[in-house]
C-alpha positions in Angstrom: 3.7 -32.4 32.4 1.4 -29.7 32.4 -1.1 -29.0 35.3 -3.7 -28.1 33.7 -6.9 -30.5 33.4 -7.6 -32.6 29.8 -10.9 -33.5 29.0 -11.6 -35.8 26.2 -15.0 -35.4 24.1 -16.4 -38.3 23.5 -16.1 -37.8 19.5 -12.2 -37.4 20.5 -12.5 -40.6 22.2 -14.2 -42.6 19.7 -11.4 -41.3 17.2 -8.8 -42.2 19.4 -10.0 -45.8 19.8 -10.8 -45.9 16.0 -7.4 -44.9 15.3 -5.5 -46.3 18.0 -4.0 -43.3 19.3 -3.9 -43.5 23.0 -4.2 -40.7 25.6 -1.0 -41.1 26.4 0.3 -39.9 22.9 -2.4 -37.1 23.2 -1.3 -36.0 26.5 2.4 -36.0 25.1 1.5 -33.9 22.1 -0.5 -31.3 24.2 2.7 -30.6 26.5 5.1 -31.3 24.1 3.7 -30.4 20.2 3.8 -27.3 18.1 0.5 -25.3 17.5 0.6 -25.2 14.0 -2.9 -23.7 13.3 -5.4 -21.2 15.4 -9.0 -20.7 15.5 -10.1 -18.0 17.6 -13.5 -18.0 16.9 -14.1 -21.2 17.6 -17.0 -21.4 20.2 -17.5 -21.7 23.3 -13.4 -21.5 23.4 -10.7 -20.5 21.0 -9.4 -23.7 19.8 -5.9 -24.9 17.8 -4.6 -27.8 16.1 -1.4 -28.9 17.6 1.2 -31.1 15.4 2.8 -33.6 17.8 5.0 -36.8 17.7 5.0 -39.9 20.5 7.8 -42.6 19.2 8.1 -41.7 15.7 4.1 -41.4 15.3 2.8 -38.1 14.2 -0.7 -37.1 15.4 -2.9 -34.0 14.9 -4.5 -32.9 18.1 -7.5 -30.2 17.7 -7.8 -29.0 21.6 -9.7 -25.8 22.7 -8.2 -23.9 25.7 -10.7 -23.1 28.4 -8.7 -21.1 30.4 -11.0 -20.1 32.9 -10.5 -23.2 34.3 -7.2 -24.1 33.1 -8.5 -27.2 31.3 -7.8 -28.0 27.6 -10.9 -30.0 25.6 -9.6 -32.7 23.5 -11.9 -32.2 20.5 -10.3 -34.7 17.7 -7.4 -36.7 17.0 -6.0 -37.9 13.9 -3.2 -39.2 11.7 -2.5 -36.6 8.9 -3.1 -37.9 5.5 -0.2 -36.8 3.6 -2.3 -36.5 0.9 -3.4 -33.1 2.5 -0.1 -32.3 4.4 3.5 -30.8 3.8 6.4 -33.6 4.4 6.3 -32.4 8.0 2.8 -32.1 8.5 2.8 -28.4 8.9 1.1 -26.7 6.2 -1.8 -28.2 4.2 -1.2 -28.8 0.6 
């Protein structure tokens, strides 16, 4: 696992609770997942959408990268809706 600090925004924690997604699943996605979208103009830090899979469960994590402080900021987490994503959950349909 990365030594990078992970900060969970309140919104992310609320969504994780509502969706029964654990911090372990999110950390695993951040460490091993695939960046599928980039949002370089987000403020105060650029962010991205990460596709992760933990024990067969697919999740998306939106996280910002505060490279100055070596910190990932988790903004939200969800299971991709099959009606909005391709079968591999990599591209919006």
